[in-house]
Structure formats: structure tokens, C-alpha cells
C-alpha positions as CSV (number, residue, x, y, z in Angstrom):
1,M,111.1,55.3,126.8
2,R,110.1,55.9,123.2
3,R,106.6,54.6,124.0
4,L,106.3,57.0,126.9
5,T,107.4,59.9,124.7
6,W,104.7,59.2,122.1
7,L,102.1,58.9,124.9
8,L,103.1,62.3,126.2
9,V,103.0,63.9,122.7
10,G,99.6,62.3,122.0
11,S,98.2,63.6,125.3
12,L,99.4,67.1,124.6
13,C,97.8,67.1,121.1
14,L,94.5,65.8,122.5
15,S,94.4,68.5,125.2
16,A,95.2,71.2,122.7
17,S,92.6,70.2,120.1
18,P,89.6,71.8,121.8
19,R,91.4,75.1,122.0
20,A,92.4,74.9,118.4
21,A,88.8,74.1,117.4
22,Q,87.6,77.0,119.4
23,A,90.1,79.4,117.8
24,E,88.9,78.3,114.3
25,L,85.4,79.5,115.1
26,G,86.4,83.2,114.9
27,E,85.5,85.9,117.3
28,D,82.4,86.9,115.3
29,S,80.8,83.6,116.1
30,Y,80.8,84.4,119.8
31,L,78.6,87.4,119.1
32,L,75.7,85.3,117.8
33,H,72.6,85.3,119.9
34,T,73.8,88.2,122.0
35,Q,70.9,90.3,123.3
36,V,71.4,94.0,122.6
37,P,69.5,96.1,125.2
38,Q,67.0,98.5,123.6
39,D,68.1,101.3,125.9
40,L,71.5,101.4,124.2
41,F,69.9,103.0,121.2
42,S,68.5,105.8,123.3
43,R,72.0,106.8,124.5
44,L,73.3,107.6,121.1
45,L,74.1,111.1,119.8
46,L,73.2,112.2,116.3
47,W,75.4,114.0,113.8
48,D,73.9,117.4,112.9
49,K,74.7,118.1,109.3
50,T,73.9,121.8,109.6
51,Q,75.8,122.5,112.8
52,R,78.5,120.0,112.0
53,E,78.5,118.5,115.5
54,W,77.0,115.8,117.7
55,R,73.7,116.5,119.4
56,V,71.0,114.7,121.4
57,P,68.4,113.2,119.0
58,R,65.0,114.7,119.0
59,V,61.7,112.8,119.3
60,G,61.6,110.1,116.6
61,E,65.3,110.5,115.6
62,N,66.7,107.6,117.6
63,P,67.4,104.4,115.6
64,G,65.9,101.0,116.2
65,Q,62.3,102.2,116.9
66,K,60.6,101.5,113.6
67,A,62.3,98.8,111.4
68,P,62.2,95.2,112.7
69,I,65.5,94.3,111.2
70,L,68.6,96.4,112.0
71,V,72.1,96.4,110.5
72,V,74.4,98.0,113.1
73,H,77.8,99.1,111.8
74,L,80.6,100.2,114.2
75,W,83.3,102.3,112.5
76,A,85.8,105.2,113.1
77,D,87.4,107.9,111.0
78,Y,90.9,106.3,111.6
79,C,89.7,102.9,110.4
80,K,91.1,102.4,106.8
81,P,88.8,99.5,105.9
82,C,85.8,101.6,107.0
83,R,86.6,104.2,104.5
84,K,86.8,101.7,101.6
85,E,83.6,99.9,102.4
86,F,81.1,102.8,102.9
87,P,80.1,102.7,99.2
88,I,79.1,99.1,99.8
89,F,76.9,100.0,102.7
90,R,75.5,102.9,100.7
91,D,74.4,100.5,97.9
92,L,73.1,97.9,100.3
93,A,71.0,100.5,102.2
94,E,69.5,101.8,99.0
95,A,68.8,98.3,97.7
96,F,67.1,97.0,100.8
97,G,65.2,100.3,101.2
98,K,63.6,99.5,97.9
99,S,63.1,95.8,98.2
100,H,62.0,95.8,101.9
101,P,60.7,99.4,102.6
102,G,60.4,100.1,106.3
103,K,61.7,96.6,107.2
104,V,65.5,97.1,107.3
105,E,67.3,100.0,109.0
106,F,71.1,100.6,108.7
107,V,72.5,102.2,111.9
108,F,76.0,103.6,111.5
109,L,77.8,104.1,114.9
110,S,80.9,106.2,114.9
111,E,83.6,105.6,117.6
112,T,84.9,109.1,116.8
113,F,83.6,111.8,119.1
114,S,85.7,114.8,118.0
115,S,83.7,117.1,115.8
116,T,86.9,118.3,114.2
117,E,87.9,114.8,113.2
118,M,84.3,114.0,112.0
119,N,84.2,117.1,109.9
120,R,87.6,116.3,108.4
121,F,86.4,112.8,107.6
122,L,83.1,113.8,106.1
123,N,84.7,116.6,104.0
124,E,86.8,113.8,102.4
125,E,84.3,111.0,102.2
126,E,80.8,112.4,102.4
127,A,80.1,111.7,98.7
128,R,80.8,108.0,99.3
129,M,78.8,107.7,102.5
130,P,75.3,106.2,102.9
131,Q,72.5,108.9,102.9
132,T,71.4,107.9,106.4
133,P,71.8,109.5,109.8
134,L,75.2,109.0,111.6
135,Y,75.3,108.3,115.3
136,Y,78.0,108.4,118.0
137,D,78.4,105.4,120.3
138,V,78.3,107.3,123.6
139,A,80.6,105.8,126.3
140,E,81.4,103.1,123.8
141,S,78.2,101.2,124.8
142,F,78.1,99.0,121.7
143,A,81.9,98.7,121.6
144,K,81.8,97.4,125.2
145,L,79.1,94.9,124.3
146,V,81.3,93.5,121.5
147,R,84.3,93.3,123.7
148,A,82.4,91.6,126.5
149,N,81.3,88.8,124.1
150,C,84.6,88.2,122.3
151,P,87.2,85.9,123.9
152,S,90.1,88.4,123.3
153,G,88.2,91.2,124.9
154,G,89.3,93.4,122.1
155,L,87.6,95.4,119.4
156,T,88.7,95.2,115.7
157,L,86.9,97.7,113.5
158,P,84.8,97.6,111.5
159,V,82.1,95.4,113.2
160,T,78.7,94.7,111.6
161,L,75.8,93.2,113.5
162,L,72.5,92.0,112.0
163,L,69.8,92.2,114.6
164,D,66.3,90.7,114.5
165,E,63.1,92.3,115.9
166,K,64.0,91.2,119.4
167,R,67.4,92.9,119.0
168,V,69.3,89.6,119.1
169,V,72.4,89.2,117.0
170,R,71.7,86.8,114.2
171,Q,74.8,87.5,112.1
172,A,78.1,89.2,113.0
173,I,81.0,90.2,110.8
174,I,84.2,91.5,112.3
175,G,86.5,93.1,109.8
176,S,86.2,94.4,106.3
177,M,82.9,93.9,104.4
178,I,84.5,94.1,101.0
179,S,84.8,90.4,100.6
180,Q,81.6,89.6,102.6
181,R,79.0,91.9,101.0
182,G,77.2,88.8,99.6
183,V,77.2,87.2,103.0
184,L,75.6,90.2,104.7
185,A,73.0,90.6,101.9
186,A,72.1,87.0,102.1
187,G,71.7,87.2,105.9
188,I,69.4,90.2,105.7
189,S,67.3,88.6,103.0
190,K,67.1,85.3,104.9
191,L,66.1,87.1,108.1
192,A,63.5,89.1,106.3
193,Q,62.1,85.9,104.8
194,L,62.0,84.1,108.1
195,R,60.3,87.1,109.7
196,S,57.6,87.1,107.0
197,S,57.1,83.4,107.3
198,S,56.9,83.6,111.1
199,A,54.5,86.6,111.0
200,S,52.1,84.7,108.7
201,S,52.2,81.6,110.9
202,G,52.0,83.5,114.2
203,L,55.3,82.3,115.4
204,G,58.4,84.2,116.6
205,T,61.4,84.9,114.5
206,K,63.6,81.8,114.0
207,S,67.4,81.8,114.2
208,L,69.5,82.0,111.0
209,Y,71.6,79.2,112.4
């Protein structure tokens, strides 16, 4: 009887181990190698600093058309970690703008549509924000893409995606960037280096992993 009990326990442990290993990967790992359709960038709305409201971008104002490397950041005004980490993104955008001019673009996608809420947020935080355009994720197109590729089907803000020139996710970070600033910076630098090497050799961009 005791032997049978141990066999049953061992069987349960073995059957559970793949799930445990899968859980240890983290949801951000499931976003790797996800293809982001280019047309998603054409659906975004742009925050008009003068009119203080969202509007349709004019010619040349859509993101993702010039720089080969994109850092797409999903956030919302009600997200507390988002508020804390904007100075980090401001510094990163400035640093890579100088070290890799025209090569890296930071795209900030708000999940907050209300102009009233956006105005309130910017009145409080604008001095800490990156000096780059702000966009609205119309119909939660990017948010839905994240949910579709995460096992839980949920969305935990903030979410940061590093995309290569083919708009494939090469690095994904779900949650606060405060402790992972170096991870993102290293990922951007490595992708820029890989792209430069591939361009000089005539090959496509390699994967970070």
C-alpha cells in the first residue's frame, strides 16, 4: 500500500513539472518573436499639445515609419508604476537619440482615451515625461495583441516591447522598468549592433535569443 502511495505521488509530481516549468518562464517570454502588423501603427491617434486632445496624425506623424528599431511602451494614467518610470524612458530616449540618431524610436501608447484624464495626468507629470509624441492605442489594438500572446489572456501595465526592423518582438518586459532599465538598454544596444553587423554582411537581422 505504501509503495502504491509513493508511485501515485511520484506520478503527480512528474505530470505537474512541465506546467511548473512553463509558469517559471514568465508571460513576457511568450511575446518573443511575435509579429506586430505594420498597419497597427497607422490606426493610432496623436496627442495634440496645443488643442489638448487626441487627433488623427497628419502625413509623416505616424510612428514606426523611419527608425528600424522601435521601443513600444504601453501605459495608462491610472498605472502607478507608469508614473514612476517615465523619467527613465525620458533619459533612455535622449541617450539613444544621441548614440544612435535615427536608428531607435520610442513609441508611447496610452490606454487612456479621455482627454480630461490625459490633461489631468499631463498637468501633473509633463515635466517628467519624454519629449516625444504620445499616441492612443485605438481599439486597444496593441493591448489585444499582448493579451492574445499571453497564457493568462490578461494585460498588466506597463508593457514594453523591443521591435526589430521587421517589427518582430525581440525583447518584452511586463511590469515596472525601474529594476530593468539596464536590461532594456542592453537589449536595444545589442539589437542595434546585430543590425549593423547584418547590414554590413548583407544578412537579415538575427534574433537576440
